[in-house]
C-alpha positions as CSV (number, residue, x, y, z in Angstrom):
1,M,12.4,-15.0,-83.6
2,S,9.9,-14.4,-86.4
3,S,9.4,-17.5,-88.6
4,N,7.7,-17.9,-92.0
5,Y,5.7,-20.9,-90.9
6,N,4.1,-18.9,-88.1
7,N,3.0,-15.9,-90.1
8,R,-0.5,-16.8,-91.2
9,R,-2.4,-14.4,-93.3
10,P,-5.8,-14.6,-95.1
11,V,-5.2,-16.1,-98.5
12,P,-8.1,-15.9,-101.1
13,P,-8.9,-19.1,-103.0
14,A,-7.3,-19.4,-106.4
15,G,-9.5,-18.2,-109.3
16,T,-11.6,-15.7,-107.3
17,D,-11.9,-12.1,-108.3
18,K,-12.3,-10.8,-104.7
19,P,-11.2,-11.9,-101.3
20,K,-13.7,-13.9,-99.3
21,R,-15.3,-12.3,-96.4
22,H,-14.3,-14.3,-93.3
23,L,-16.8,-14.7,-90.5
24,K,-15.8,-13.2,-87.2
25,T,-13.9,-15.7,-85.1
26,K,-12.2,-13.3,-82.7
27,P,-14.7,-13.6,-79.9
28,V,-14.4,-17.4,-79.8
29,L,-10.6,-17.3,-80.1
30,T,-10.1,-14.6,-77.5
31,I,-12.0,-16.6,-74.8
32,I,-10.2,-19.8,-75.8
33,G,-6.8,-18.1,-75.6
34,V,-6.9,-17.5,-71.8
35,L,-7.5,-21.3,-71.3
36,L,-3.8,-22.2,-71.7
37,L,-3.0,-20.2,-68.6
38,F,-6.0,-21.8,-66.7
39,N,-5.0,-25.3,-67.7
40,I,-1.5,-24.8,-66.4
41,L,-2.9,-23.6,-63.1
42,W,-5.4,-26.5,-63.0
43,L,-2.6,-29.0,-63.7
44,I,-0.4,-27.6,-61.0
45,A,-3.3,-27.7,-58.5
46,W,-4.1,-31.3,-59.4
47,L,-0.5,-32.3,-58.8
48,I,-0.4,-30.8,-55.4
49,P,-1.3,-33.2,-52.5
50,N,-3.9,-31.9,-50.2
51,D,-2.1,-33.0,-47.1
52,T,1.1,-31.1,-47.9
53,G,2.3,-28.7,-45.3
54,K,2.5,-25.0,-46.2
55,A,6.2,-25.0,-45.3
56,E,7.1,-27.7,-47.8
57,K,10.1,-26.6,-49.9
58,V,9.5,-26.5,-53.6
59,A,12.9,-24.9,-54.5
60,S,15.9,-23.4,-52.9
61,V,18.6,-20.8,-53.8
62,S,21.9,-20.8,-52.0
63,G,20.2,-23.1,-49.4
64,E,17.3,-20.6,-48.8
65,A,14.0,-22.4,-49.3
66,I,11.1,-21.3,-51.4
67,T,8.0,-22.8,-49.9
68,R,4.9,-24.2,-51.5
69,E,2.9,-21.4,-49.8
70,E,5.0,-18.7,-51.4
71,W,4.8,-20.4,-54.8
72,L,1.0,-20.7,-54.7
73,A,0.6,-17.1,-53.4
74,S,2.7,-15.8,-56.3
75,M,0.7,-17.7,-58.9
76,E,-2.6,-16.5,-57.4
77,E,-1.3,-12.9,-57.4
78,Q,-0.2,-13.1,-61.0
79,H,-2.8,-15.3,-62.6
80,G,-5.6,-16.0,-60.1
81,R,-7.8,-13.2,-61.2
82,E,-7.9,-14.2,-64.9
83,A,-8.5,-17.9,-64.0
84,L,-11.3,-17.1,-61.7
85,L,-12.8,-14.7,-64.2
86,E,-13.1,-17.5,-66.7
87,L,-14.8,-19.8,-64.2
88,V,-17.3,-17.1,-63.2
89,N,-18.1,-16.1,-66.8
90,E,-18.6,-19.8,-67.8
91,K,-21.1,-20.2,-64.9
92,V,-22.9,-17.0,-65.7
93,M,-23.5,-18.1,-69.3
94,A,-24.7,-21.5,-68.2
95,T,-27.2,-19.7,-66.0
96,A,-28.2,-17.4,-68.9
97,A,-28.9,-20.4,-71.1
98,Q,-31.3,-21.7,-68.6
99,D,-33.0,-18.4,-68.0
100,Y,-33.4,-17.6,-71.8
101,G,-34.1,-21.1,-72.9
102,I,-31.0,-21.3,-75.1
103,E,-29.5,-24.6,-76.2
104,V,-26.2,-25.3,-77.9
105,S,-25.8,-28.6,-79.7
106,D,-22.7,-30.7,-80.2
107,K,-23.1,-30.1,-83.9
108,E,-22.8,-26.3,-83.4
109,I,-19.7,-26.7,-81.3
110,D,-18.2,-29.1,-83.9
111,L,-18.8,-26.4,-86.6
112,E,-17.2,-23.7,-84.6
113,L,-14.1,-25.9,-83.9
114,A,-13.8,-26.7,-87.6
115,L,-13.9,-23.1,-88.6
116,V,-11.4,-22.1,-85.9
117,R,-9.0,-24.8,-87.1
118,S,-9.3,-23.6,-90.7
119,S,-9.2,-19.9,-90.0
120,R,-6.4,-18.0,-91.7
121,D,-6.5,-14.8,-89.6
122,G,-3.1,-15.0,-87.9
123,T,-4.3,-17.2,-85.0
124,E,-1.5,-17.8,-82.6
125,A,-0.4,-21.4,-81.9
126,S,-1.0,-20.9,-78.1
127,L,-4.8,-20.8,-78.8
128,Y,-4.6,-24.5,-79.8
129,A,-2.7,-25.6,-76.7
130,V,-5.7,-26.4,-74.6
131,D,-7.6,-29.5,-73.5
132,D,-10.3,-30.4,-76.0
133,T,-13.0,-30.8,-73.4
134,R,-12.3,-27.4,-71.9
135,Q,-12.1,-25.9,-75.4
136,R,-15.6,-27.2,-76.2
137,E,-16.9,-25.8,-72.9
138,K,-15.5,-22.4,-73.6
139,I,-16.9,-22.4,-77.2
140,K,-20.3,-23.4,-75.8
141,A,-20.2,-20.5,-73.3
142,Q,-19.3,-18.1,-76.1
143,L,-22.1,-19.4,-78.3
144,I,-24.6,-18.9,-75.5
145,L,-23.4,-15.3,-75.2
146,E,-23.8,-14.7,-78.9
147,K,-27.3,-16.3,-79.0
148,V,-28.5,-14.1,-76.1
149,L,-27.2,-11.0,-77.7
150,T,-28.7,-11.7,-81.1
151,K,-32.0,-13.3,-80.1
152,D,-34.0,-10.2,-81.1
153,V,-32.0,-9.3,-84.3
154,V,-33.7,-10.2,-87.5
155,I,-31.6,-11.1,-90.6
156,E,-33.4,-11.8,-93.8
157,K,-32.9,-15.3,-95.3
158,E,-31.8,-13.7,-98.6
159,E,-28.9,-12.0,-96.9
160,I,-27.8,-15.2,-95.2
161,K,-28.0,-17.2,-98.5
162,A,-26.1,-14.4,-100.4
163,F,-23.3,-14.5,-97.8
164,Y,-23.0,-18.3,-98.1
165,D,-22.9,-18.1,-101.9
166,D,-20.2,-15.5,-101.8
167,N,-18.1,-17.3,-99.3
168,E,-18.9,-21.0,-99.9
169,S,-15.2,-22.0,-100.0
170,L,-14.9,-21.0,-96.4
171,Y,-17.1,-24.0,-95.5
172,D,-15.1,-26.6,-97.5
173,V,-12.8,-27.5,-94.6
174,K,-9.8,-29.6,-95.6
175,D,-8.1,-32.3,-93.6
176,S,-6.0,-30.7,-90.8
177,Y,-3.1,-32.0,-88.8
178,R,-2.2,-30.9,-85.3
179,T,1.4,-30.2,-85.8
180,H,4.5,-29.6,-83.5
181,I,7.8,-28.3,-84.7
182,I,11.4,-28.2,-83.6
183,V,13.5,-25.5,-85.4
184,L,17.2,-26.0,-85.6
185,N,20.2,-24.3,-87.2
186,S,21.2,-27.1,-89.5
187,S,20.4,-30.5,-90.9
188,A,23.2,-32.0,-88.8
189,E,21.5,-30.7,-85.6
190,A,18.2,-32.1,-86.9
191,E,19.7,-35.5,-87.4
192,E,21.1,-35.5,-83.9
193,T,17.7,-34.5,-82.5
194,I,16.0,-37.3,-84.5
195,K,18.3,-39.8,-82.8
196,E,17.2,-38.6,-79.4
197,L,13.5,-39.0,-80.5
198,E,14.2,-42.5,-81.7
199,K,15.6,-43.3,-78.3
200,G,12.3,-42.4,-76.7
201,S,12.6,-38.7,-75.9
202,S,9.4,-36.7,-75.9
203,F,8.9,-34.5,-78.9
204,E,7.4,-31.7,-76.8
205,A,10.1,-31.8,-74.2
206,T,12.8,-31.9,-76.9
207,A,11.2,-28.9,-78.6
208,R,11.4,-26.9,-75.3
209,E,15.0,-27.9,-74.9
210,R,16.4,-27.7,-78.4
211,S,14.2,-25.5,-80.6
212,I,15.8,-22.1,-81.5
213,D,12.3,-20.6,-82.0
214,S,11.4,-19.7,-78.5
215,A,7.8,-18.8,-79.3
216,T,6.9,-22.3,-80.4
217,G,9.5,-24.0,-78.3
218,N,7.9,-22.8,-75.1
219,L,4.6,-24.5,-76.3
220,G,6.3,-27.8,-76.9
221,G,6.6,-26.9,-80.5
222,D,2.8,-26.6,-81.0
223,I,1.9,-24.6,-84.2
224,G,-1.7,-25.7,-84.3
225,Y,-3.6,-27.3,-87.2
226,I,-2.2,-27.2,-90.7
227,S,-3.7,-28.4,-93.9
228,N,-1.8,-30.0,-96.8
229,G,-0.5,-27.4,-99.2
230,E,-1.6,-24.5,-96.9
231,P,-0.2,-21.3,-98.5
232,S,0.3,-19.4,-95.2
233,V,3.0,-21.7,-93.8
234,D,6.5,-22.7,-95.1
235,A,6.0,-24.6,-98.3
236,N,8.1,-27.6,-97.2
237,I,6.1,-27.9,-94.0
238,A,2.8,-27.6,-95.9
239,K,3.9,-30.3,-98.3
240,A,5.2,-32.7,-95.7
241,V,2.5,-32.5,-93.0
242,S,0.0,-35.0,-94.6
243,K,2.8,-37.6,-95.1
244,V,3.8,-37.7,-91.4
245,E,2.3,-40.6,-89.5
246,V,0.3,-39.6,-86.5
247,G,2.6,-40.0,-83.4
248,R,5.7,-39.9,-85.5
249,W,7.9,-37.2,-87.0
250,S,9.4,-36.1,-90.3
251,S,12.9,-36.2,-91.7
252,P,14.8,-32.8,-91.6
253,L,13.0,-30.2,-93.6
254,P,14.8,-27.1,-95.0
255,L,12.9,-23.9,-94.3
256,E,12.7,-20.8,-96.5
257,N,14.6,-18.8,-93.8
258,G,17.6,-21.1,-94.0
259,K,16.9,-23.0,-90.8
260,T,15.9,-26.7,-90.6
261,A,12.8,-28.2,-89.0
262,I,11.4,-31.4,-87.7
263,I,7.7,-31.7,-87.5
264,S,5.5,-34.2,-85.7
265,V,1.8,-34.8,-86.2
266,T,-0.2,-35.6,-83.0
267,E,-3.7,-35.7,-84.5
268,K,-5.5,-35.7,-87.8
269,V,-8.9,-34.1,-88.1
270,D,-10.8,-35.2,-91.2
271,G,-12.1,-32.4,-93.4
272,Q,-15.8,-31.7,-94.0
273,T,-17.9,-29.7,-96.4
274,F,-20.6,-27.8,-94.7
275,S,-23.9,-27.2,-96.6
276,Y,-26.0,-24.0,-96.5
277,E,-28.3,-25.8,-94.0
278,D,-25.3,-26.7,-91.8
279,V,-24.1,-23.1,-91.5
280,A,-27.2,-20.9,-91.9
281,G,-27.6,-20.5,-88.2
282,H,-23.9,-19.6,-87.8
283,I,-24.1,-17.0,-90.6
284,N,-27.3,-15.6,-89.2
285,R,-25.7,-15.1,-85.8
286,E,-22.5,-13.6,-87.1
287,L,-24.3,-11.1,-89.3
288,A,-26.5,-10.2,-86.4
289,L,-23.5,-9.6,-84.2
290,E,-22.2,-7.1,-86.8
291,Q,-25.3,-5.0,-86.2
292,L,-24.7,-4.6,-82.5
293,P,-23.4,-1.1,-81.5
294,Q,-20.6,-2.5,-79.4
295,A,-19.0,-5.7,-78.2
296,V,-20.5,-7.3,-75.1
297,T,-18.8,-9.6,-72.6
298,P,-20.2,-12.1,-70.1
299,E,-19.5,-9.5,-67.3
300,A,-22.5,-7.5,-68.6
301,F,-24.7,-10.3,-67.2
302,W,-23.1,-10.5,-63.7
303,Q,-25.6,-8.2,-62.0
304,E,-28.6,-9.9,-63.7
305,F,-27.5,-13.3,-62.3
306,D,-26.2,-12.0,-59.0
307,A,-22.6,-13.0,-59.7
308,E,-20.0,-12.2,-57.0
309,W,-16.3,-13.0,-56.6
310,F,-13.3,-12.9,-54.4
311,Y,-12.0,-9.7,-56.0
312,G,-15.2,-7.8,-55.2
313,E,-15.2,-5.5,-58.2
């Protein structure tokens, strides 16, 4: 189901004559997006006792067992390559940082996170459904890659300053709220759902069970970070999000598509205004990346750092 609150589009600030030029966030977002799958595999592996026999039954159909060995083999076949690729690439970039003398500060990672949260380029909610520590590690790896690729590209300071002046509003990041949603057919269903929540039911589990929007429901209702009054989400959600106490949920909210929603806020991130000095390095790097003839991935450095893996390609 397509929903208004999930259709984010770039929206120029009021009073401007031309749309602001957004910095390229796709490389960071792409590498973060795979993490949801990796985290699921990591959690499953963590929950599996080491001394469990391979023949242990994890499910059955008509009395016929599905063993743990079959289950793990299926997961490895379907997702193992992608998960291992992420691990190898992360290690490759850490090695590259040492070899090229590149450092990435916490302040740089904080800036990238803030810009990702405030981006209005249609980011899918699944990109937010990752552990914060892992997210920071992946952003760090991507920043190392970008610094290696642009270390010899010269951008004039005048060009960097001109970009900042033309796009200054991009760096005025508002308060944002990590939001989850349950979409229902009616206000009556929403009231019933709220009663379950009041009795102690998990909001995420309830979203998976009850939400009629499968895309967000499968993520426990996670729709990412939303700012108060954000024009790219349903107006009632954008208006209500700042009024919901962290860890609690809203009253039923009518949506523009005729459905009803309940939202919950799990985290508030304070806004911040970044000065030219704060973002000059970021702008320099992004403008330099635009001059490269083609996109480059960490795999391009595998041979240089003697990377090998199970799949042997």
